[in-house]
C-alpha positions as CSV (number, residue, x, y, z in Angstrom):
1,M,9.6,-7.0,24.1
2,K,11.1,-7.2,20.2
3,S,15.1,-6.0,20.5
4,G,15.8,-2.6,18.4
5,S,17.3,-5.0,15.8
6,T,13.9,-6.4,14.8
7,V,12.8,-3.2,14.1
8,N,15.9,-1.4,12.8
9,S,15.5,-5.1,10.3
10,R,12.0,-4.0,10.0
11,N,13.4,-0.2,8.4
12,R,16.0,-1.5,6.1
13,G,13.1,-3.5,4.9
14,L,11.5,-0.6,4.0
15,H,13.9,0.8,2.0
16,R,14.7,-2.1,-0.5
17,F,11.3,-2.1,-1.8
18,G,11.0,1.7,-1.5
19,M,11.8,2.4,-4.9
20,S,9.7,0.0,-6.9
21,L,7.0,1.4,-5.0
22,V,8.1,4.8,-5.2
23,A,7.6,4.4,-9.0
24,T,4.5,3.1,-8.9
25,A,3.6,6.7,-6.5
26,A,4.9,8.7,-9.8
27,L,2.8,6.8,-12.4
28,N,0.1,6.9,-10.3
29,L,0.4,10.8,-10.4
30,G,-0.5,10.8,-14.0
31,C,-3.9,9.5,-13.8
32,N,-7.0,11.2,-13.4
33,R,-8.9,11.0,-9.8
34,T,-12.1,9.9,-10.4
35,D,-13.9,9.9,-7.4
36,S,-14.1,13.2,-5.4
37,A,-15.3,11.4,-2.4
38,R,-11.4,9.4,-2.0
39,D,-10.1,12.9,-1.2
40,S,-11.4,13.2,1.6
41,Y,-11.9,10.8,4.7
42,D,-14.3,9.6,7.3
43,S,-13.0,11.0,10.8
44,S,-16.1,9.8,12.1
45,V,-15.0,6.7,11.9
46,A,-12.3,5.7,15.0
47,V,-9.8,3.6,14.5
48,A,-9.2,1.5,17.9
49,V,-5.4,2.2,18.9
50,A,-3.7,0.2,21.4
51,P,-1.3,2.0,24.1
52,T,1.7,-0.7,23.3
53,V,5.5,-0.1,23.6
54,V,7.4,-0.3,20.1
55,A,11.4,-1.6,21.0
56,G,13.5,1.7,19.1
57,T,10.7,4.3,20.9
58,E,9.7,6.1,23.8
59,A,7.7,4.2,26.7
60,G,4.3,5.4,26.4
61,S,4.1,5.9,22.4
62,R,1.6,4.5,21.1
63,S,1.8,1.7,17.4
64,C,-0.6,1.3,15.5
65,P,-2.6,-2.1,15.7
66,A,-2.5,-4.7,13.7
67,E,-5.9,-6.6,14.2
68,G,-9.5,-6.5,12.1
69,D,-10.2,-3.0,10.5
70,A,-6.4,-1.9,11.6
71,A,-4.6,-4.6,8.9
72,L,-7.5,-4.2,6.4
73,V,-6.9,-2.9,2.2
74,S,-9.8,-1.4,0.9
75,A,-10.2,1.4,-1.4
76,K,-10.1,4.2,1.6
77,G,-6.4,2.6,2.0
78,I,-4.2,0.4,4.6
79,G,-5.1,0.0,7.8
80,A,-5.1,3.0,9.7
81,A,-3.5,5.2,7.1
82,R,-6.6,6.4,5.5
83,L,-6.7,8.7,2.2
84,G,-7.4,12.4,2.4
85,M,-6.5,11.8,5.9
86,P,-3.8,14.9,7.6
87,I,-0.6,13.2,7.5
88,S,-0.9,15.0,11.1
89,D,-3.6,13.1,12.4
90,L,-2.1,9.5,11.7
91,K,0.8,11.1,14.6
92,K,-2.0,11.1,17.0
93,I,-2.4,7.6,16.9
94,C,0.5,5.9,15.1
95,I,4.3,6.5,15.5
96,V,5.0,8.0,12.2
97,R,8.8,8.6,11.0
98,D,10.2,10.1,8.1
99,S,11.7,8.9,5.2
100,A,14.2,9.5,2.3
101,L,12.5,8.1,-0.3
102,R,10.2,11.2,-2.6
103,A,7.6,10.5,-5.0
104,E,10.0,11.2,-8.0
105,E,13.8,11.5,-8.5
106,G,14.7,15.6,-8.0
107,Q,11.9,16.7,-5.8
108,P,11.8,17.3,-1.5
109,A,11.4,13.7,0.5
110,N,7.6,13.1,0.7
111,A,7.7,9.7,2.2
112,Y,6.7,8.6,6.0
113,A,7.0,4.9,7.3
114,I,4.8,3.9,9.9
115,S,5.6,0.6,12.0
116,V,2.6,-1.7,13.2
117,G,1.5,-4.3,15.1
118,G,4.8,-3.5,17.4
119,G,6.7,-3.9,14.2
120,R,5.5,-6.7,13.0
121,A,4.5,-4.8,9.3
122,S,5.0,-1.4,7.9
123,L,3.5,0.6,5.5
124,L,5.0,3.3,3.1
125,I,3.2,6.8,2.6
126,F,2.9,9.7,0.5
127,I,1.5,13.0,1.3
128,D,0.2,15.2,-1.4
129,E,2.2,18.5,0.2
130,A,0.2,21.1,-0.9
131,T,-2.7,19.3,1.7
132,Q,-0.5,17.5,3.7
133,M,-3.2,14.5,3.3
134,I,-2.3,10.9,2.8
135,R,-2.6,10.2,-1.4
136,H,-0.6,6.7,-1.4
137,V,0.0,4.0,0.7
138,A,1.9,0.5,0.3
139,S,3.4,-2.3,1.6
140,T,4.9,-5.7,1.2
141,D,3.8,-7.3,4.3
142,T,1.0,-10.2,4.7
143,V,-0.3,-8.4,7.3
144,F,-2.5,-6.4,5.6
145,R,-5.9,-8.2,3.7
146,S,-8.6,-7.1,1.9
147,S,-11.9,-7.8,3.2
148,G,-11.6,-11.4,0.8
149,G,-8.3,-12.2,3.0
150,I,-6.3,-11.2,-0.2
151,G,-3.0,-10.0,0.5
152,V,1.0,-10.4,0.3
153,G,1.5,-14.2,-0.4
154,S,-1.9,-15.1,-2.3
155,T,-1.9,-15.8,-5.7
156,V,-4.1,-14.1,-8.7
157,G,-6.4,-16.9,-8.8
158,D,-7.4,-16.2,-4.9
159,L,-7.9,-12.4,-5.9
160,R,-10.2,-13.7,-8.9
161,Q,-12.0,-15.8,-6.7
162,S,-12.7,-13.1,-4.3
163,H,-12.6,-10.0,-6.2
164,G,-13.8,-10.9,-9.7
165,R,-12.3,-9.2,-12.3
166,L,-8.7,-8.0,-12.7
167,C,-7.1,-5.0,-15.2
168,G,-3.8,-5.7,-15.4
169,G,-0.8,-3.8,-17.2
170,L,3.6,-3.3,-16.5
171,G,4.3,-1.9,-13.7
172,P,7.8,-0.9,-13.0
173,A,8.9,-4.2,-10.8
174,G,7.2,-6.3,-13.4
175,I,3.2,-7.2,-13.6
176,E,0.5,-5.2,-11.7
177,V,-3.4,-6.0,-11.5
178,W,-5.8,-4.4,-9.7
179,P,-9.7,-5.1,-9.4
180,A,-12.2,-3.3,-10.5
181,S,-14.1,-3.7,-7.2
182,L,-11.1,-2.5,-5.1
183,P,-10.6,1.2,-7.2
184,G,-7.5,3.1,-6.7
185,V,-5.9,-0.5,-5.0
186,V,-2.6,-1.8,-7.1
187,I,-0.9,-5.1,-6.5
188,G,2.0,-6.2,-7.4
189,T,2.4,-10.0,-8.9
190,T,5.4,-12.5,-9.3
191,A,4.1,-13.0,-13.4
192,Y,7.1,-12.4,-15.2
193,P,6.5,-10.6,-18.5
194,P,8.9,-12.1,-21.7
195,K,7.5,-15.9,-20.4
196,M,3.5,-14.0,-20.8
197,P,2.3,-13.7,-24.4
198,G,3.8,-11.1,-26.7
199,S,6.3,-10.7,-23.2
200,G,3.7,-9.1,-21.4
201,T,3.0,-6.5,-24.4
202,G,-0.1,-7.3,-25.3
203,L,-1.7,-6.5,-21.3
204,A,-3.6,-3.6,-22.3
205,R,-5.3,-3.5,-18.8
206,D,-6.9,-7.0,-19.6
207,A,-5.3,-8.9,-17.1
208,S,-6.5,-12.5,-18.0
209,A,-3.5,-14.1,-19.7
210,V,-1.5,-13.4,-15.7
211,P,-1.6,-16.8,-14.5
212,D,-3.6,-17.7,-11.4
213,S,-0.7,-19.7,-10.0
214,A,1.1,-16.3,-10.1
215,R,1.8,-14.6,-6.1
216,L,0.9,-10.9,-4.7
217,T,4.0,-8.9,-3.6
218,S,2.6,-5.8,-3.1
219,L,-0.2,-3.7,-2.1
220,A,-0.4,-0.1,-2.8
221,V,-4.2,2.1,-2.3
222,S,-4.0,5.6,-4.5
223,T,-6.0,8.4,-4.5
224,A,-5.4,8.3,-8.7
225,V,-7.7,5.6,-9.7
226,R,-6.7,3.1,-12.5
227,P,-9.6,2.8,-15.1
228,C,-11.1,-1.1,-15.1
229,S,-14.3,-1.7,-16.8
C-alpha cells in the first residue's frame, strides 16, 4: 500500500500545475460551444471501478481505475470524468476532493480533484456552477492516453501522426495545440514562442510552425470547443 506521503505529494503536484490550467479554463469559457451533444453524457456507458483502498482515505473507499477506457482521453472527457456528467455521479464511483482553485479570479472555488489508479495520477475538474455538471477536465500525468496512444511525454510529431491536422495558439503557459479530430481537447507543449517564427505570434491557429520534436506537457478537455478546420 502507498504511504500517505505519496498522496500528499500528488496533491501538491495538482496545485503546482493548477494555475496554468485555471487560466486555460478561463480562456475556454470565452469560446462558443459548437456541439450541443457535449453538454450531456451517456450514462448508459458504465465505467469499470475497482474497489481499492487509497492511502489517506478510509478503508473501503473506491479509487478510479487507470486502465483501458478509464485512462482514455477523448472529446467526451478523461477517464471516468465525462463532460456533462453531474459531479454527484462522479462522486459515486471516485473519491472526489474539493480544491481551492477557481476558473476566474475573485470567483468562488469551483474545482475538484480526483486520484486515479490508487494515487498514481490525478485529474483536475471544473464544473458549471448552475448545473453542477463537469465542463473541464485536465491533467499533466502520463497515465492518460488518446485512442492513438498519445499523452503527456509524447511529441507533437507523434500527435500529428496519430490524429492528423493540428491547430495552435499561445496559451497561458506557452504554445498549445488542438487536433481537429478531437474537438474540445487542448494540449500544452514545450514549444517556446521566442524560438518560433515571429516569436510565435503568427500561429493564428496554424500549428505547422510547432516543431515535431516539442513534447506534450498537459491535457485538457472542455465543453468549449476551439475551431480547427
